[in-house]
C-alpha positions in Angstrom: 15.3 122.3 108.9 18.1 121.6 106.5 17.1 119.5 103.5 19.8 116.8 104.4 18.3 116.5 107.9 14.8 116.3 106.6 15.8 113.5 104.1 17.5 111.5 106.9 14.4 111.8 109.2 12.1 110.8 106.4 14.3 107.8 105.5 14.5 106.7 109.2 10.7 107.1 109.5 10.0 105.0 106.4 12.5 102.3 107.6 10.8 102.1 111.0 7.3 102.0 109.4 8.5 99.1 107.1 9.9 97.2 110.1 6.7 97.6 112.0 4.7 96.4 109.0 7.0 93.4 108.6 6.8 92.6 112.3 3.0 92.9 112.4 2.7 90.6 109.4 5.1 88.1 111.0 3.1 88.2 114.2 -0.2 87.7 112.4 1.0 84.8 110.3 2.6 83.1 113.3 -0.5 83.5 115.5 -2.8 82.1 112.8 -0.6 79.0 112.5 -0.5 78.6 116.2 -4.3 78.8 116.5 -4.5 75.7 114.2 -1.5 74.0 115.8 -2.7 74.4 119.5 -6.4 73.8 119.8 -7.6 73.8 123.5 -6.9 70.4 125.2 -9.9 70.7 127.5 -13.5 72.0 127.3 -15.0 75.5 126.8 -17.7 76.0 129.4 -20.2 78.8 129.5 -20.2 80.7 132.8 -22.8 83.4 131.8 -22.0 85.4 128.6 -18.5 83.9 128.0 -16.7 80.6 128.1 -13.8 79.5 130.2 -11.4 76.8 129.3 -11.2 73.8 131.8 -8.8 70.9 131.4 -9.3 67.9 133.7 -7.3 64.6 133.9 -7.1 61.6 136.2 -9.8 60.0 138.3 -10.7 59.9 142.0 -11.7 62.3 144.8 -11.2 64.9 146.0 -10.7 66.8 142.8 -7.8 69.2 142.8 -8.3 72.6 141.1 -5.2 74.6 140.0 -5.1 78.4 139.9 -2.2 79.6 137.7 0.4 82.2 138.6 0.2 85.7 137.1 0.8 86.1 133.4 0.5 82.4 132.8 -2.4 79.9 132.1 -3.4 76.3 132.5 -0.4 75.0 130.5 2.0 76.2 133.2 0.7 73.4 135.4 1.6 70.6 133.0 4.3 68.9 135.1 2.2 69.2 138.3 -1.0 68.1 136.6 0.6 65.0 135.1 2.0 64.0 138.5 -1.2 64.7 140.6 -3.4 63.1 137.9 -1.8 59.7 138.7 -3.4 60.0 142.1 -6.7 61.8 141.7 -8.8 64.0 139.4 -7.1 67.3 138.7 -8.4 70.3 136.8 -6.5 73.4 135.5 -8.3 76.3 133.9 -7.7 79.6 132.2 -9.0 82.7 134.0 -11.1 85.0 131.8 -9.1 86.5 128.9 -6.1 84.2 129.5 -5.2 81.3 127.3 -8.2 79.8 125.6 -10.8 81.4 127.8 -12.9 84.3 126.6 -12.5 87.6 128.3 -16.2 88.5 128.8 -17.3 92.1 129.2 -15.8 92.9 132.5 -12.1 93.7 133.4 -10.3 91.4 135.9 -11.5 91.7 139.5 -10.3 89.3 142.2 -13.7 88.5 143.6 -15.2 88.1 140.2 -12.4 85.5 139.4 -13.5 83.4 142.4 -17.2 83.7 141.4 -16.4 82.6 137.8 -14.5 79.6 139.0 -17.4 78.7 141.3 -19.8 78.9 138.3 -17.4 77.0 136.1 -16.9 73.8 138.1 -20.5 72.7 138.6 -21.4 73.8 135.1 -18.7 71.4 133.9 -20.0 68.6 136.0 -17.1 68.7 138.5 -18.1 67.8 142.1 -16.6 69.3 145.2 -15.5 69.8 147.8 -12.3 70.7 146.0 -8.7 71.0 147.0 -7.7 74.4 145.6 -4.0 74.9 144.8 -2.7 78.2 143.6 0.7 79.7 142.8 1.7 83.4 143.4 -1.3 85.5 142.3 -3.2 82.2 141.9 -2.7 81.5 145.6 -4.4 84.8 146.5 -7.3 83.9 144.3 -7.4 80.4 145.8 -7.7 81.8 149.2 -10.5 84.2 148.1 -12.4 81.2 146.7 -12.0 79.2 149.9 -13.2 82.2 152.0 -16.2 82.8 149.8 -17.1 79.2 149.2 -16.0 77.2 152.3 -18.5 74.4 151.7 -16.8 73.7 148.3 -13.2 73.7 149.7 -11.7 70.8 151.5 -8.1 72.1 151.6 -5.8 74.9 150.3 -2.3 74.5 148.9 -0.6 77.9 148.5 2.6 78.1 146.5 4.7 81.2 147.3 1.7 83.2 148.5 2.6 86.9 148.1 3.2 88.7 151.3 3.5 85.5 153.4 6.9 84.2 152.4 9.7 86.7 152.8 12.6 84.3 152.0 11.5 83.9 148.4 12.9 86.5 145.9 11.3 86.3 142.6 10.3 88.9 140.1 7.0 89.5 138.4 7.2 91.3 135.0 6.7 94.9 136.0 3.3 96.5 135.4 4.9 99.1 133.2 6.5 96.4 130.9 3.2 94.4 130.8 1.3 97.5 129.8 3.7 97.8 126.8 3.8 94.0 126.1 0.6 93.8 124.0 2.0 96.5 121.7 5.3 94.8 121.5 3.5 91.6 120.7 1.4 93.1 117.9 4.6 94.3 116.1 6.3 90.9 116.5 9.0 92.3 118.8 8.4 89.9 121.7 8.3 86.9 119.3 11.4 87.9 117.5 13.3 88.6 120.7 12.1 85.3 122.3 11.5 87.3 125.4 9.9 84.4 127.4 11.3 81.3 125.5 13.6 80.3 128.4 10.8 80.6 130.9 8.8 77.7 129.5 11.8 75.4 128.6 11.2 72.9 131.4 7.6 72.1 130.5 6.8 69.1 128.4 5.4 69.4 125.0 2.9 70.6 123.8 2.4 72.7 127.0 5.7 74.6 126.6 4.9 75.6 123.0 1.3 76.5 124.0 2.4 78.7 126.9 5.1 80.3 124.7 2.5 81.0 122.0 0.1 82.8 124.4 3.0 84.8 125.9 3.3 86.3 122.5 -0.4 87.1 122.0 -1.7 90.7 122.5 -5.1 89.6 123.9 -3.6 87.3 126.5 -0.9 89.9 127.5 -3.5 92.7 127.8 -5.5 90.6 130.2 -2.4 89.7 132.2 -1.5 93.4 132.4 -5.0 94.0 133.8 -4.4 91.3 136.5 -1.1 92.8 137.5 -2.7 96.2 137.8 -4.9 94.8 140.5 -2.0 92.9 142.2 -2.1 94.9 145.5 -5.9 94.8 145.6 -5.9 91.0 145.1 -3.3 90.4 147.8 -5.0 92.8 150.2 -8.3 91.1 149.8 -6.7 87.7 150.1 -4.9 88.5 153.3 -8.1 89.9 154.8 -10.3 87.0 153.8 -11.4 84.9 156.7 -10.9 81.1 156.4 -12.7 78.3 158.4 -10.6 77.3 161.4 -10.7 73.7 160.5 -9.6 74.2 156.8 -6.2 72.5 156.1 -3.9 75.1 154.6 -0.5 74.1 153.3 2.1 76.7 152.2 4.9 75.6 149.8 8.1 77.6 149.1 9.8 77.1 145.8 12.9 78.8 144.5 13.4 80.7 141.2 14.1 84.2 139.9 11.4 84.0 137.2 7.8 83.6 138.4 6.7 82.5 134.9 9.1 79.6 135.1 8.5 78.5 138.7 6.3 75.5 137.8 8.4 74.6 134.8 11.3 73.7 137.1 11.2 69.9 137.7 12.2 70.2 141.4 9.6 72.9 142.1 6.9 70.9 140.3 7.8 67.8 142.3 7.7 69.7 145.6 4.3 71.2 144.7 2.9 67.9 143.5 4.0 66.2 146.7 2.3 68.8 148.8 -0.9 68.5 146.8 -0.9 64.7 147.0 -0.4 64.8 150.8 -3.4 67.1 151.0 -5.4 64.6 148.9 -4.5 61.7 151.2 -5.3 63.7 154.2 -8.7 64.7 152.8 -9.4 61.0 151.9 -8.5 59.9 155.4 -10.9 62.5 156.8 -13.9 62.0 154.6 -13.4 58.4 153.8 -13.1 58.9 150.0 -11.4 56.7 147.4 -8.0 55.4 148.3 
C-alpha cells in the first residue's frame, strides 16, 4: 500500500473515530438531561422481578386500558387518554423494556406481555372488567389478553389490527432498520438527524418530547426491535386466539403513512376516542355502571 493511500486511510479512520466519540458524548449528555426533565408521570408497579410503568387518569367505570403501537409507549396515547379521561378512568402503560418500564430478564413474547398486563392491573389496584384498546401491534396483544382473560375484559377496541384491514397502507420501521437503530442512537446519529421528530409533532407537551426522547434511547429501541422481530408470531397468535361470542369487538380504521404518528394525528385520535367512548357507554348500559 502506497504511503499516501495509507495516510489518507488513517486520516479518515481518525476522523470517523472522532465523530463517533463526539456523537456518543452528545447522546450521553442529552439522555442524562432528559432523564431529569421527563420523570415518569404515573407509577412503577412490581410485576414479579421488574417494574412496569402505569399512568391512569379520569374516574368512572369501566376502566379503559391502552396498548400502544409497536416502537412507541404510553405517551403515544396522550390525545386519546385526555379525551377518554373526561368520560371514565383510563390507563396507559409501557410494555416491559419500553418507556419507563424495566425490561426484566426475558425477551419480548406476546403471551408474556398479556400475562404481565394481567399482573400489573390488580397489583396497581385497578379493577376490571376492562375495556382493552390497542393499536397496530397493540391490538394483537389486546386480543391475546381478551382471549386469555375473558373474565377481565368487557370489550375490545382494535385500531388498525394487522391482517384484518387491507385498505390501510402504513409502514412499520423495518426490522433491519430497527436492529441498527440502537447503535445509531448510541452514536447520536438518530438524535442529530431528528429521524422521528415529525412523527410526534401532533402530540401535546410533554408527551411529544417524552416520546421523542425514548425514540432516541438505545434501550427502548433494542426492546422495540425485539418486538418487531416477533411481529408475525404475535399476529398469528392473535388471529388464532378464540374470543367469547358475546364480547363486543370494535375495529377502527385510521389513515396515515407513519405508524408511529398514527395517534398523534388529531382526527385519528378523535376517531379512536369516540369509538372507545361508545364502548364505555355500551358497557355501562349493559352492566348498569356509572353514567
